[in-house]
N, CA, C and O atoms as CSV, one atom per row, in Angstrom:
chain,resi,resn,atom,element,x,y,z
A,1,UNK,N,N,0.711,-1.188,-0.034
A,1,UNK,CA,C,0.239,0.292,-0.094
A,1,UNK,C,C,0.974,1.235,0.009
A,1,UNK,O,O,1.997,1.307,0.689
A,2,UNK,N,N,0.411,2.182,-0.794
A,2,UNK,CA,C,1.511,3.480,-0.875
A,2,UNK,C,C,0.902,4.692,-0.049
A,2,UNK,O,O,-0.096,5.301,-0.434
A,3,UNK,N,N,1.535,4.966,1.028
A,3,UNK,CA,C,1.318,6.259,1.660
A,3,UNK,C,C,1.948,7.570,1.291
A,3,UNK,O,O,3.060,7.559,0.763
A,4,UNK,N,N,1.265,8.806,1.551
A,4,UNK,CA,C,1.741,9.857,1.013
A,4,UNK,C,C,2.036,10.831,2.355
A,4,UNK,O,O,0.994,11.029,2.979
A,5,UNK,N,N,3.133,11.439,2.899
A,5,UNK,CA,C,3.613,11.972,3.925
A,5,UNK,C,C,2.570,12.822,4.392
A,5,UNK,O,O,1.488,12.884,3.807
A,6,UNK,N,N,2.944,13.747,5.832
A,6,UNK,CA,C,1.895,14.627,6.148
A,6,UNK,C,C,2.941,15.548,6.553
A,6,UNK,O,O,4.159,15.388,6.477
A,7,UNK,N,N,2.294,16.516,6.986
A,7,UNK,CA,C,3.159,17.543,7.703
A,7,UNK,C,C,3.555,17.348,9.239
A,7,UNK,O,O,4.124,18.157,9.973
A,8,UNK,N,N,3.041,15.877,9.570
A,8,UNK,CA,C,2.990,15.507,10.598
A,8,UNK,C,C,3.632,14.457,10.895
A,8,UNK,O,O,3.272,13.433,10.315
A,9,UNK,N,N,4.748,14.364,11.857
A,9,UNK,CA,C,5.601,13.080,11.608
A,9,UNK,C,C,4.607,11.777,12.642
A,9,UNK,O,O,3.915,11.932,13.648
A,10,UNK,N,N,4.965,10.461,11.788
A,10,UNK,CA,C,3.738,9.394,11.988
A,10,UNK,C,C,2.526,9.498,11.725
A,10,UNK,O,O,1.677,8.895,12.381
A,11,UNK,N,N,2.180,10.437,10.520
A,11,UNK,CA,C,1.235,10.328,10.132
A,11,UNK,C,C,1.140,10.253,8.672
A,11,UNK,O,O,1.612,11.067,7.879
A,12,UNK,N,N,0.496,9.219,8.409
A,12,UNK,CA,C,0.270,9.074,6.578
A,12,UNK,C,C,-1.309,9.087,5.938
A,12,UNK,O,O,-2.384,8.718,6.409
A,13,UNK,N,N,-0.981,9.601,4.831
A,13,UNK,CA,C,-2.180,9.473,3.942
A,13,UNK,C,C,-2.046,7.983,3.069
A,13,UNK,O,O,-1.132,7.372,2.516
A,14,UNK,N,N,-3.699,7.761,3.318
A,14,UNK,CA,C,-3.479,6.118,2.202
A,14,UNK,C,C,-4.318,6.408,1.263
A,14,UNK,O,O,-4.942,7.465,1.350
A,15,UNK,N,N,-4.505,5.593,0.232
A,15,UNK,CA,C,-4.868,5.899,-1.162
A,15,UNK,C,C,-6.287,6.945,-1.528
A,15,UNK,O,O,-6.510,7.710,-2.467
A,16,UNK,N,N,-7.054,6.574,-0.353
A,16,UNK,CA,C,-7.878,7.301,-0.097
A,16,UNK,C,C,-8.018,8.424,0.717
A,16,UNK,O,O,-9.045,8.915,1.184
A,17,UNK,N,N,-6.953,8.738,0.818
A,17,UNK,CA,C,-6.558,10.220,1.550
A,17,UNK,C,C,-7.196,10.274,3.371
A,17,UNK,O,O,-7.685,11.214,3.996
A,18,UNK,N,N,-7.023,9.386,3.628
A,18,UNK,CA,C,-7.459,9.088,5.323
A,18,UNK,C,C,-6.204,8.834,6.042
A,18,UNK,O,O,-5.443,8.030,5.505
A,19,UNK,N,N,-5.787,9.441,7.317
A,19,UNK,CA,C,-4.859,9.301,7.832
A,19,UNK,C,C,-4.662,8.273,8.387
A,19,UNK,O,O,-5.598,7.775,9.011
A,20,UNK,N,N,-3.273,7.552,8.346
A,20,UNK,CA,C,-2.935,6.285,9.143
A,20,UNK,C,C,-1.995,6.515,10.525
A,20,UNK,O,O,-1.595,7.649,10.788
A,21,UNK,N,N,-1.775,5.741,11.108
A,21,UNK,CA,C,-0.587,6.008,11.490
A,21,UNK,C,C,0.350,5.219,11.232
A,21,UNK,O,O,0.040,4.051,10.995
A,22,UNK,N,N,1.476,5.529,11.206
A,22,UNK,CA,C,3.248,5.019,10.250
A,22,UNK,C,C,3.384,3.936,10.804
A,22,UNK,O,O,3.367,4.048,12.029
A,23,UNK,N,N,3.542,2.709,10.358
A,23,UNK,CA,C,3.872,1.747,10.656
A,23,UNK,C,C,2.720,0.661,11.398
A,23,UNK,O,O,2.990,-0.274,12.152
A,24,UNK,N,N,1.079,1.199,10.831
A,24,UNK,CA,C,0.385,0.235,11.237
A,24,UNK,C,C,-1.038,0.605,10.346
A,24,UNK,O,O,-1.242,1.744,9.925
A,25,UNK,N,N,-1.683,-0.170,10.197
A,25,UNK,CA,C,-2.696,-0.270,9.832
A,25,UNK,C,C,-4.530,0.722,10.526
A,25,UNK,O,O,-5.687,0.688,10.109
A,26,UNK,N,N,-3.828,1.482,11.735
A,26,UNK,CA,C,-4.710,1.787,12.045
A,26,UNK,C,C,-4.961,3.519,11.852
A,26,UNK,O,O,-4.200,4.478,11.978
A,27,UNK,N,N,-6.087,3.421,11.569
A,27,UNK,CA,C,-6.641,5.316,10.996
A,27,UNK,C,C,-6.793,5.754,12.371
A,27,UNK,O,O,-7.132,5.180,13.406
A,28,UNK,N,N,-6.400,7.091,12.044
A,28,UNK,CA,C,-6.372,8.229,12.987
A,28,UNK,C,C,-7.366,8.550,13.664
A,28,UNK,O,O,-7.163,9.216,14.679
A,29,UNK,N,N,-8.886,8.132,13.262
A,29,UNK,CA,C,-10.190,8.546,13.701
A,29,UNK,C,C,-10.430,6.922,14.458
A,29,UNK,O,O,-11.340,6.688,15.252
A,30,UNK,N,N,-9.342,5.861,13.981
A,30,UNK,CA,C,-9.852,4.739,15.113
A,30,UNK,C,C,-9.175,5.090,16.776
A,30,UNK,O,O,-9.724,4.968,17.871
A,31,UNK,N,N,-8.390,5.356,16.577
A,31,UNK,CA,C,-7.610,5.952,17.838
A,31,UNK,C,C,-7.975,7.317,18.435
A,31,UNK,O,O,-7.651,7.553,19.599
A,32,UNK,N,N,-8.642,8.246,17.691
A,32,UNK,CA,C,-9.536,9.081,18.518
A,32,UNK,C,C,-10.879,8.642,18.983
A,32,UNK,O,O,-11.115,9.000,20.137
A,33,UNK,N,N,-11.667,8.078,18.497
A,33,UNK,CA,C,-12.297,7.357,18.893
A,33,UNK,C,C,-12.395,6.645,20.230
A,33,UNK,O,O,-13.405,6.778,20.922
A,34,UNK,N,N,-11.655,6.102,20.505
A,34,UNK,CA,C,-11.111,5.166,21.647
A,34,UNK,C,C,-10.597,6.936,22.569
A,34,UNK,O,O,-11.568,7.468,23.107
A,35,UNK,N,N,-9.546,7.544,22.683
A,35,UNK,CA,C,-9.798,8.669,23.339
A,35,UNK,C,C,-10.987,9.385,23.543
A,35,UNK,O,O,-11.119,9.686,24.729
A,36,UNK,N,N,-11.952,9.787,22.780
A,36,UNK,CA,C,-13.005,10.393,22.937
A,36,UNK,C,C,-13.923,9.770,23.645
A,36,UNK,O,O,-14.403,10.408,24.582
A,37,UNK,N,N,-14.372,8.495,23.420
A,37,UNK,CA,C,-15.730,7.476,23.997
A,37,UNK,C,C,-15.039,6.885,25.527
A,37,UNK,O,O,-15.816,6.458,26.381
A,38,UNK,N,N,-13.675,6.897,25.766
A,38,UNK,CA,C,-13.254,6.106,26.953
A,38,UNK,C,C,-12.516,7.499,28.051
A,38,UNK,O,O,-12.355,7.352,29.262
A,39,UNK,N,N,-12.267,8.388,27.520
A,39,UNK,CA,C,-11.546,9.093,28.122
A,39,UNK,C,C,-10.220,9.108,28.155
A,39,UNK,O,O,-9.589,9.856,28.902
A,40,UNK,N,N,-9.583,8.118,27.184
A,40,UNK,CA,C,-8.389,7.655,27.810
A,40,UNK,C,C,-7.158,8.842,27.258
A,40,UNK,O,O,-7.236,9.595,26.286
A,41,UNK,N,N,-6.060,8.697,28.229
A,41,UNK,CA,C,-5.126,9.460,28.113
A,41,UNK,C,C,-4.111,8.998,27.017
A,41,UNK,O,O,-4.390,7.936,26.461
A,42,UNK,N,N,-3.149,9.545,26.690
A,42,UNK,CA,C,-2.202,9.125,25.443
A,42,UNK,C,C,-1.839,7.894,26.296
A,42,UNK,O,O,-2.080,6.774,25.847
A,43,UNK,N,N,-1.328,8.034,27.385
A,43,UNK,CA,C,-0.481,6.697,28.099
A,43,UNK,C,C,-1.475,5.535,28.057
A,43,UNK,O,O,-1.165,4.477,27.510
A,44,UNK,N,N,-2.649,5.721,28.621
A,44,UNK,CA,C,-3.415,4.642,28.159
A,44,UNK,C,C,-3.932,4.571,26.904
A,44,UNK,O,O,-4.174,3.378,26.723
A,45,UNK,N,N,-4.300,5.330,25.726
A,45,UNK,CA,C,-3.913,4.738,24.469
A,45,UNK,C,C,-2.893,3.755,24.620
A,45,UNK,O,O,-3.078,2.538,24.603
A,46,UNK,N,N,-1.832,4.330,24.766
A,46,UNK,CA,C,-1.130,3.431,24.451
A,46,UNK,C,C,-0.523,1.984,25.271
A,46,UNK,O,O,0.320,1.208,24.821
A,47,UNK,N,N,-1.188,1.902,26.518
A,47,UNK,CA,C,-1.387,0.756,27.129
A,47,UNK,C,C,-2.314,-0.117,26.705
A,47,UNK,O,O,-2.126,-1.330,26.798
A,48,UNK,N,N,-3.510,0.449,26.150
A,48,UNK,CA,C,-4.461,-0.266,25.168
A,48,UNK,C,C,-3.935,-0.818,23.642
A,48,UNK,O,O,-4.303,-1.887,23.157
A,49,UNK,N,N,-3.113,0.021,23.070
A,49,UNK,CA,C,-2.495,-0.410,21.801
A,49,UNK,C,C,-1.180,0.058,22.004
A,49,UNK,O,O,-0.728,1.188,21.821
A,50,UNK,N,N,-0.312,-1.560,22.640
A,50,UNK,CA,C,0.729,-1.414,23.098
A,50,UNK,C,C,1.677,-1.587,21.209
A,50,UNK,O,O,2.890,-1.546,21.005
A,51,UNK,N,N,0.848,-1.721,20.447
A,51,UNK,CA,C,1.898,-1.727,19.321
A,51,UNK,C,C,2.043,-0.299,18.408
A,51,UNK,O,O,2.671,-0.292,17.349
A,52,UNK,N,N,1.427,0.819,18.919
A,52,UNK,CA,C,1.780,1.934,18.592
A,52,UNK,C,C,2.060,3.075,19.848
A,52,UNK,O,O,1.313,3.392,20.774
A,53,UNK,N,N,3.171,3.468,19.570
A,53,UNK,CA,C,4.263,3.963,20.448
A,53,UNK,C,C,3.692,5.239,20.353
A,53,UNK,O,O,2.986,5.578,19.403
A,54,UNK,N,N,4.170,6.465,21.974
A,54,UNK,CA,C,3.867,7.078,22.735
A,54,UNK,C,C,3.567,8.344,21.632
A,54,UNK,O,O,2.535,8.937,21.321
A,55,UNK,N,N,5.243,8.480,21.122
A,55,UNK,CA,C,5.271,9.247,20.000
A,55,UNK,C,C,4.035,9.582,18.873
A,55,UNK,O,O,3.342,10.573,18.645
A,56,UNK,N,N,4.125,8.382,18.364
A,56,UNK,CA,C,2.788,8.365,17.578
A,56,UNK,C,C,1.193,8.465,17.684
A,56,UNK,O,O,0.348,8.696,16.819
A,57,UNK,N,N,1.075,8.185,19.174
A,57,UNK,CA,C,-0.408,8.918,19.643
A,57,UNK,C,C,0.077,10.132,19.781
A,57,UNK,O,O,-0.432,10.778,18.865
A,58,UNK,N,N,0.493,10.547,20.151
A,58,UNK,CA,C,0.617,12.352,19.934
A,58,UNK,C,C,0.522,13.109,19.064
A,58,UNK,O,O,-0.033,14.207,19.092
A,59,UNK,N,N,1.255,12.409,17.875
A,59,UNK,CA,C,0.616,12.693,16.611
A,59,UNK,C,C,-0.288,12.916,16.088
A,59,UNK,O,O,-0.861,13.878,15.577
A,60,UNK,N,N,-0.497,11.201,16.354
A,60,UNK,CA,C,-2.101,11.409,16.273
A,60,UNK,C,C,-2.934,12.687,16.816
A,60,UNK,O,O,-3.704,13.427,16.204
A,61,UNK,N,N,-2.556,12.698,18.052
A,61,UNK,CA,C,-3.936,13.642,18.700
A,61,UNK,C,C,-3.648,14.852,18.191
A,61,UNK,O,O,-4.635,15.570,18.026
A,62,UNK,N,N,-2.677,15.274,17.910
A,62,UNK,CA,C,-2.539,16.586,17.383
A,62,UNK,C,C,-2.898,16.725,15.629
A,62,UNK,O,O,-3.029,17.825,15.093
A,63,UNK,N,N,-2.979,15.886,15.149
A,63,UNK,CA,C,-3.481,16.072,14.047
A,63,UNK,C,C,-5.009,15.934,14.034
A,63,UNK,O,O,-5.580,16.327,13.016
A,64,UNK,N,N,-5.728,15.436,15.012
A,64,UNK,CA,C,-7.072,15.340,15.202
A,64,UNK,C,C,-7.114,17.097,15.609
A,64,UNK,O,O,-7.659,17.754,14.723
A,65,UNK,N,N,-6.730,17.730,16.537
A,65,UNK,CA,C,-6.999,19.133,17.082
A,65,UNK,C,C,-6.570,19.946,15.913
A,65,UNK,O,O,-6.363,21.112,16.250
A,66,UNK,N,N,-6.377,19.725,14.710
A,66,UNK,CA,C,-5.647,20.562,13.498
A,66,UNK,C,C,-6.503,20.194,12.734
A,66,UNK,O,O,-6.542,20.973,11.782
A,67,UNK,N,N,-7.354,19.259,12.630
A,67,UNK,CA,C,-8.094,19.127,11.030
A,67,UNK,C,C,-9.300,18.459,12.217
A,67,UNK,O,O,-9.746,17.472,11.631
A,68,UNK,N,N,-10.037,18.566,13.654
A,68,UNK,CA,C,-11.099,18.049,14.310
A,68,UNK,C,C,-12.240,18.042,13.549
A,68,UNK,O,O,-12.896,17.003,13.467
A,69,UNK,N,N,-12.670,19.319,12.822
A,69,UNK,CA,C,-14.378,19.094,11.896
A,69,UNK,C,C,-14.106,17.731,11.161
A,69,UNK,O,O,-14.658,16.677,11.476
A,70,UNK,N,N,-13.108,17.886,10.054
A,70,UNK,CA,C,-13.203,16.861,9.141
A,70,UNK,C,C,-13.179,15.358,10.000
A,70,UNK,O,O,-14.065,14.596,9.611
A,71,UNK,N,N,-12.554,14.968,10.791
A,71,UNK,CA,C,-12.560,13.906,11.605
A,71,UNK,C,C,-13.638,13.804,12.245
A,71,UNK,O,O,-13.947,12.616,12.340
A,72,UNK,N,N,-14.575,14.680,12.872
A,72,UNK,CA,C,-15.729,14.329,13.556
A,72,UNK,C,C,-16.581,14.309,12.448
A,72,UNK,O,O,-17.621,13.721,12.745
A,73,UNK,N,N,-16.571,14.645,11.480
A,73,UNK,CA,C,-17.606,14.412,9.887
A,73,UNK,C,C,-17.159,13.415,9.744
A,73,UNK,O,O,-18.087,12.606,9.764
A,74,UNK,N,N,-15.548,12.563,9.491
A,74,UNK,CA,C,-15.743,11.602,8.952
A,74,UNK,C,C,-16.612,10.267,10.085
A,74,UNK,O,O,-17.245,9.279,9.712
A,75,UNK,N,N,-16.301,10.768,11.608
A,75,UNK,CA,C,-17.030,9.572,12.639
A,75,UNK,C,C,-18.492,9.455,12.172
A,75,UNK,O,O,-18.956,8.430,11.673
A,76,UNK,N,N,-19.334,10.855,12.423
A,76,UNK,CA,C,-20.149,11.112,12.181
A,76,UNK,C,C,-21.066,10.401,10.824
A,76,UNK,O,O,-22.256,10.092,10.776
A,77,UNK,N,N,-19.918,10.284,9.717
A,77,UNK,CA,C,-20.634,9.675,8.773
A,77,UNK,C,C,-20.448,7.990,8.810
A,77,UNK,O,O,-21.052,7.306,7.984
A,78,UNK,N,N,-19.573,7.375,9.822
A,78,UNK,CA,C,-19.137,5.888,9.972
A,78,UNK,C,C,-20.279,5.645,11.104
A,78,UNK,O,O,-20.744,4.524,11.311
A,79,UNK,N,N,-20.613,6.600,11.689
A,79,UNK,CA,C,-21.617,5.916,12.669
A,79,UNK,C,C,-23.520,5.819,12.214
A,79,UNK,O,O,-24.472,5.164,12.638
A,80,UNK,N,N,-23.322,6.849,11.164
A,80,UNK,CA,C,-24.536,6.600,10.004
A,80,UNK,C,C,-24.630,5.976,9.103
A,80,UNK,O,O,-25.641,6.005,8.400
A,81,UNK,N,N,-23.350,5.043,8.799
A,81,UNK,CA,C,-23.491,3.799,8.125
A,81,UNK,C,C,-23.629,2.666,9.009
A,81,UNK,O,O,-24.088,1.699,8.401
A,82,UNK,N,N,-23.411,2.458,10.139
A,82,UNK,CA,C,-23.783,1.506,10.849
A,82,UNK,C,C,-25.205,1.454,11.526
A,82,UNK,O,O,-25.787,0.623,12.223
A,83,UNK,N,N,-25.433,2.368,11.157
A,83,UNK,CA,C,-26.636,2.584,12.468
A,83,UNK,C,C,-27.831,2.449,10.725
A,83,UNK,O,O,-29.047,2.562,10.882
A,84,UNK,N,N,-27.459,2.298,9.783
A,84,UNK,CA,C,-28.273,2.202,8.498
A,84,UNK,C,C,-28.332,0.536,8.217
A,84,UNK,O,O,-29.295,-0.183,7.952
A,85,UNK,N,N,-26.666,0.176,8.413
A,85,UNK,CA,C,-26.626,-1.190,8.402
A,85,UNK,C,C,-27.277,-2.157,9.176
A,85,UNK,O,O,-27.651,-3.258,8.771
A,86,UNK,N,N,-27.418,-1.635,10.478
A,86,UNK,CA,C,-27.819,-2.197,11.676
A,86,UNK,C,C,-29.322,-2.480,11.573
A,86,UNK,O,O,-29.838,-3.586,11.732
A,87,UNK,N,N,-30.137,-1.009,11.203
A,87,UNK,CA,C,-31.180,-1.135,10.845
A,87,UNK,C,C,-32.216,-2.401,9.443
A,87,UNK,O,O,-33.303,-2.977,9.400
A,88,UNK,N,N,-30.861,-2.229,8.462
A,88,UNK,CA,C,-31.440,-3.248,7.233
A,88,UNK,C,C,-31.588,-4.708,7.646
A,88,UNK,O,O,-32.504,-5.467,7.328
A,89,UNK,N,N,-30.429,-4.993,8.481
A,89,UNK,CA,C,-30.277,-6.520,9.248
A,89,UNK,C,C,-30.943,-7.004,9.596
A,89,UNK,O,O,-31.356,-6.450,10.615
A,90,UNK,N,N,-31.600,-8.144,9.316
A,90,UNK,CA,C,-32.523,-9.133,10.474
A,90,UNK,C,C,-32.033,-9.213,11.620
A,90,UNK,O,O,-30.866,-9.024,11.960
A,91,UNK,N,N,-33.089,-9.550,12.354
A,91,UNK,CA,C,-32.298,-9.635,14.013
A,91,UNK,C,C,-31.798,-10.998,13.972
A,91,UNK,O,O,-32.349,-11.893,13.331
A,92,UNK,N,N,-30.679,-11.151,14.710
A,92,UNK,CA,C,-29.792,-12.330,15.010
A,92,UNK,C,C,-30.553,-13.533,15.972
A,92,UNK,O,O,-30.892,-13.308,17.134
A,93,UNK,N,N,-30.715,-14.562,15.434
A,93,UNK,CA,C,-31.035,-15.773,16.588
A,93,UNK,C,C,-31.210,-15.732,17.566
A,93,UNK,O,O,-32.222,-16.058,18.187
A,94,UNK,N,N,-29.987,-15.205,18.016
A,94,UNK,CA,C,-30.161,-15.115,19.717
A,94,UNK,C,C,-30.639,-14.039,20.099
A,94,UNK,O,O,-30.947,-13.978,21.289
A,95,UNK,N,N,-30.849,-12.908,19.284
A,95,UNK,CA,C,-31.754,-11.523,19.650
A,95,UNK,C,C,-33.535,-12.336,19.904
A,95,UNK,O,O,-34.347,-12.231,20.823
A,96,UNK,N,N,-33.545,-12.789,19.149
A,96,UNK,CA,C,-34.864,-13.523,19.005
A,96,UNK,C,C,-34.888,-14.309,20.471
A,96,UNK,O,O,-35.487,-14.083,21.523
A,97,UNK,N,N,-34.304,-14.953,20.203
A,97,UNK,CA,C,-34.797,-16.171,21.324
A,97,UNK,C,C,-34.590,-15.459,22.472
A,97,UNK,O,O,-35.492,-15.887,23.192
A,98,UNK,N,N,-33.784,-14.380,23.319
A,98,UNK,CA,C,-33.952,-13.616,24.042
A,98,UNK,C,C,-35.359,-12.960,23.966
A,98,UNK,O,O,-36.194,-13.298,24.804
A,99,UNK,N,N,-35.657,-12.092,23.065
A,99,UNK,CA,C,-37.127,-11.337,22.722
A,99,UNK,C,C,-37.848,-12.382,23.212
A,99,UNK,O,O,-38.391,-12.085,24.276
A,100,UNK,N,N,-38.095,-13.666,22.784
A,100,UNK,CA,C,-39.347,-14.325,23.152
A,100,UNK,C,C,-39.321,-15.151,24.343
A,100,UNK,O,O,-40.242,-15.833,24.793
A,101,UNK,N,N,-37.764,-14.954,24.942
A,101,UNK,CA,C,-37.964,-15.435,26.290
A,101,UNK,C,C,-38.359,-14.368,27.389
A,101,UNK,O,O,-38.520,-14.717,28.558
A,102,UNK,N,N,-38.511,-13.034,26.969
A,102,UNK,CA,C,-38.573,-11.935,28.013
A,102,UNK,C,C,-37.577,-11.109,28.100
A,102,UNK,O,O,-37.769,-9.901,28.240
A,103,UNK,N,N,-36.288,-11.681,28.023
A,103,UNK,CA,C,-35.116,-11.159,28.832
A,103,UNK,C,C,-34.670,-9.928,28.187
A,103,UNK,O,O,-33.985,-9.199,28.906
A,104,UNK,N,N,-34.965,-9.412,26.658
A,104,UNK,CA,C,-34.637,-8.433,26.283
A,104,UNK,C,C,-35.816,-7.772,25.331
A,104,UNK,O,O,-36.689,-8.561,24.970
A,105,UNK,N,N,-35.903,-6.692,24.984
A,105,UNK,CA,C,-37.674,-6.241,24.438
A,105,UNK,C,C,-36.991,-5.342,22.713
A,105,UNK,O,O,-37.789,-4.837,21.923
């Protein structure tokens, strides 16, 4: 896969212009989602993703803060796609059985 360098050390753009953390397949938006959802500090992100160095995590965070609107729009689009797919998918057998038993509604 070919990556383009950015002005951010450790951040590259893939062929779709999506920022990816250098030396990994992790998208910046994936790391940021964990940061925002769980409130994880850079150190906790490193603990959770030990294959991503702390310097790369800080670089991804800097990229996010400088491109916040674009990345948050990307997150909204991803969430909307997931919600659409969930609505279109038939209920799972386990969910159906749990509903029949009255365990879930």
